[in-house]
N, C-alpha and C positions, 0 to 999 in steps of 0.2 A: 233370126233370132238369135244365133250365133255370135252375128257381128253385132247388135245390140247389146249382149251379155257384156262382150270384151267393152265395148265404151264405158257402161257404169257400173263395167268392174273399177278402171280406171277414177270415175265420179267416187267412188267409194272410198276409194285408195285415196286421194286427199280430202275427203268431210272426215275420215279415221285418222288421217298423217301421226297427230300426234299422240294417239292411243294406241294404234293398232297393236304394233310389238307387245306392249303390258297386255289385251287380249289373247295374242297368241300364245305367250307364256304361259297363260293361266291355265289358257285349252289345254296346251300339251301337259302340264302338271298335272290337271285334271285327270285328265286321260290314263297317266302314267300310273296314278293313285288310287284311282276309282279300278284301274284294272288286275292292280292286287289285290285290291282287295275282294272285289269277284273272282279272279282264281283262287284265292285263298282262305277264304270264310266261305263263299258260295251264299249271301245275302237273297231273300228271299225276293228281296227289293227288286233285287236286278233280276234273280233266276226264273222270275214270273210274269218278269215285261221280256214278250219278244223284243222291244227297239232295244232295251239298256244292256239284253244277253246278247243281244248280236253286233252292240258297239264296245261291251268292254269286257266281255269272256270270251278271251284269244285264246290261242295255241301259246306254248310257254316262248317257243321264237320271236312272236309275234311280242309278246310280253318281253321279251328284254329288248328288242327293239327301242317299244316303247318307253323305254325305262331309258336308255342311252341317248334318247330325242330329249327326256327329260331334264337329266343330267347338263346334258349341252345345252337349251336352251336357258335353264339356271344360269351356269357360267359365264354364258353369255351376254344375259340381258343386265344381269349383275356385275359384267364387269370383272366378273374373279377366277381365277385358276389357269391354266396355261395357255401363252398366246397363242401357243398353235391348233388351241383350240377355239380361242374366242378371236382372234383376230380377223381385219375388216376383208381377209383374203379366204378365210375359210366359215367359222361361225357365226360372225357378223353378215357375213353375204348370205347368207341362208337368213338366217332372222330377220336383215332389215332390207334387202333387197326382193327377193326372191318368196319368201312368204307371205310378206303382204299382198302379194299380185295375186297367188292363190288362193290367200283366203278370200279375197274379194271375192275372185271366180266361182271358186266352191260352194259360197253363200248364192250368188245368182244363179248360177248354172244349177243347184239343186231346185232350187224355188220356182227356177221356169222350164228347165228339160222337160216335167210330165208336158206342158204345152207343146213341147215341139215333137216330144213322141207319142202321145194316147190319142192328136186328132187327124189322124192318116196323112202328114205330109211325108215322113218318111215311108209310108205304105203307097204314098205314087212316085215319089222319088222313085222309089226302089224298083219297082214296076218298068219304069220308063228307061231307069238305065242299066237293066239285066244284062243287057245284050250285049253290052260292053263291057261293065264287071267283071261278069261271072270266068267269059271266054278268057280275058286278057288277064287281069288281075287273079281269078278262082277264088274271090268272094260277093257277095250278095249285091244286086243293085243299090240298097241301103244306105251300105258304106259309103257311097258319093256322100252323105250328107256329111257325113262325118270325114272327111276329109276336107271337104269346104269348111265345114267350122273350124279345122286348125288351120286352113293354109288364110281362109279373112278373117278369124275370127283367134281363139289363142289354140295351141297344140293339148293345152290339160283339156278343153270343153269335149277335144274332138277324142280322150282318151275317156272322161265320165260318161260320155255316150256312148262308148263300143262298150263300156262294162258294166252298164244298164242294159244293155240292148243283147247281153252275152246273160245274163240274171233272168233275164225275161224271154230266152230261148228262140231270142232272134239270128242269132248267130253260133255255130260249136263253136267246138275248144279252138279247132285249125283256123275257123274264120277270124274267130278274135283277137288269138294270135297275129296272126297276118294282119289284120287291119290294126291293130294300139301299135304296132311295132314298123308298118311300113308308112300309113297316110297319119300320121298325129305331128306332124311336120311343125316347126315354129312361122310364125304367122309373117304377112309381109310386112308389118311392119318392124319386129323383132329382126329383120332383115336390113333392114333399114340401119339399123342401130351398130350392126354386128360389118356392113357395111363401111359405117361411118368410122368407126373404131382402128380399120387399116387402112383409111383416107383415101378411100376412092371412090365415093359418093357418086360423079357424074359417071359411074358405069353401071349405075342398078338395073335399067332395060337388059345389059347384056347379061350381067353376073344374074337377075331373075330368072332369065331366059334359059339360063344354065342350070340352073339349081333346079330346074322345073323338068330339064330334059335331064341328067342326074338322076331326079325322084322318079322321074318313070322307067328308066332302065331298071332300078335298082329294085323298085316295085316289082317288078316283070319276072326279074329274074329271082330275088332273093326269095318268095315264096315257092319255089321249086326247089330250094336247096334246105338240106338238113340245118338247122333242127323244125322250122316250120314247117318243112314236108312230112315229118312226122306225125305232127300232130295228129289227135286222132278228131274225126270228120264225127261226134257226138254231138248233145248238149252239153249242158253245163251238168243235170242230174247222171248222164251216161245214156239218156237214151237216144234214137235213132230219129236224126231231122224228118220232118215229111221231104219227100225227094220233089211232088210235083207243085210243091206252094208256090215255084214261077213259071208253072205253066199256064199260057193264056190260052184261053177255050177254042176254037174252032168259030165260033158265031161272032166273036168278040175280036172290034181293034186294041190294037195297046194300050192308047192311052183312054177307051173305052174303058176299057177291063183294069189301067190304073187309077182311075178318078171310080170307081165302084168298088174297088176295094180301099180305096182310102175312105170313101163318103159310110161304107161300113165301119170300118175303125174306129169314124167322127160318132157313129149313131151309139157302137157301144163303149162310150165313153164313162170314167167314174163320178162322173159331174166334178164342179165346184169343190165341194167339200170333198170328193177322194182326191182332186187333184191338190188341192193346197196339203191334205195331209200328206202325200206321197212327194210333196217338194219339198214339206219340213223333213221328214225322213231322209232324205237323201242329202238335203245339205248337212244335219247332223251327220251324217254316214263318212260322208267327206271328211268335216273339220274337225272330226275326233278320230277318223281313221288312217288319213295320211298328212295330216301335219308331222306327228310325230316319225314318220314313218322317214318324211323329207329333210327333216329336218336331223334325224340321225343319219341315212344313208346319205346325205347329200354335203354335213358337213366332212361323216367319214372319208368321203369320195377327195374332198378339196384339200384335207391334208395330208392325204397319199399325194396328190396331183403336187400342192404344193411344196413339203417338207420331205418327199424321198424324193430320188431318180429311174422313179422304179418305169413311170410312165417313159422316161427321156432310152429307159435301157428298152422298153417294149418298142421303142419307134426306130431305135437303130437298124434293123432287117430292113425297112423300107426303104433306107438310102440307096441300094443299087436298083431298085422299082420305080424310085424318084428319078435317077437322074436316066433310065432307061426311057421316062417319061420327057426328057431334056429341061425337068423344072430346077429355073435356077437358083443357087444357094440351096441343094439336096440337103445337105446335113443338118440344116439351120430349122429346113421347111421339116424334115423326120420329126423333129422333135415336138412339134404341136399334135401330131395324128392322132396317139396314143391316148394324149390328154384331154381328147374329145370327150371320151368315154365319164370323166368326171362331172366334167360343164363345157357346153359349146360356146359358149364366152371367152374361156381360157385359151383356146388356138390363136383367135384376133387380139388377145393382147398382145401375147408369144410375138408375134408376125408384126408386129411395131416396127421391130426394130430389125427386119429385114427391108432390103433396098428397093427390090427388086416387084417391080408392078405385076406381074406375072404369075410371079409366088405368093404376091398378101392375097392376088385375087384366087388364087388355086386354094392356097388355104383358109379364107372365109366361105367359098363356097361349098369345101368340103366338113368345116365343122357343121354348116346348118344340115346337108343332104346325110352325114351320121345318124342322126336324129335321136340315137340311142345316148342319154347322157345321166349320170347317175343324180344329179341333182335337183333333175325336176321328172322329165319324161321315165327313166328306169325307177325312178323311185313312187313316181305313179301308179308305174304298171307293177310294182311289186306286192304294192299296197289295195291294188284292186282286185279282183277275184278269175283277172284272165292269168290262162292257165300258161305262166313264163315263168323260168327263174330267173339268177342272176347269173349264172354260168350262160345260156341259152341267150339273155341279151349280151355277153362279151361277144358271143361266136357270130350275133347277127348283127354286131357293131363292126365287128372285122369284115365280115362280108361286103357289106355295104360300102365302107370303107374300100375294097378292093374293087367291087367294079364299078364305084361313081368315081376313082381317082380319074383312071383313064379318059372317058368321057368327061373331067373339070378338065383338067391338061389339057384335053383338044383344042375346049373350046377357049380356054384362056392363051394357049397360042395361040389360036385363031382371031380373035373377037380383040384383045390386050396387044400381045409383042407384036 
């Protein structure tokens, strides 16, 4: 299901190519204006509608973020205002390249995810994979579907699945935070784009093997370190989860028990009408709730990356580490490390001026395995109910960098050097 969502999203982008930015701009502006009205005047039409209240009656912090998103998208769409905000490497990059992809994914994923979630697939896969996912990664077996959705489909789909299941009390706060920050990797397709940017397409097989190995190592280690280690093992409403939910009865086989649970879930589904209603609610929640956040946070992060030396300064301490790992052109490579927190594609763009194939390989692989970038994944996580904040995301980004970099460097010296 997740792979067709990604494919259909590309078709939708093609159909709406000429008007999608207009739709997105209108949606973000409507979100900002109606959110102000809901906060200031609390009209009955919004307060008495659970859906509208959920969509537009947000906290003051999120209201400010939505207003920044509205300001940025209007300036970019109209081509008015500071070049720092509307340039092709900041606001225009988010509006023209990133948001159309997310918009189409949100619409289709929102409508179709109930088919994936409500009819037993996650129960079947979850029970089958529990003996692997729980001891190795500390998460339920059903998270294997989220991981597959990200790697074969689209990372944003994986986050949306995780957030939805967290809201439905399938994941605890700790589990949702781990899955959202560990398994929401970029797809195979986008990995090819990154590798093409550094002119190493002929190394795709060793590159993807390296990314997988480094990602698995990070997925094993990072959840056992703060801040993920200290997340509460409670459900979204603060209640205790059922500790015996994954237990297999003595008289049943693993597959038989998995099938029974899946069939029971399918039998208790909400039907066609309920599924359509839930899908439409999901799509509206994603479109109105997340697009303004991505526009605001993504543009701001790219402004910092493109127009300030902050990320270059933050990368300087990595020079000795890179030299220890015998990475050629360590000083140039260090400037690409921290900028990946803003957007995962920027390191590969900067790496095009580096001569060493080994270093370009390392930078490309590192940018994929760092995983937390504010122009998409970070903004999606912040815009969801998954319990992580921007400081925790930054710490997880650093931890993933420190853990995956030695693995990637070792593989690069072996496979490329």
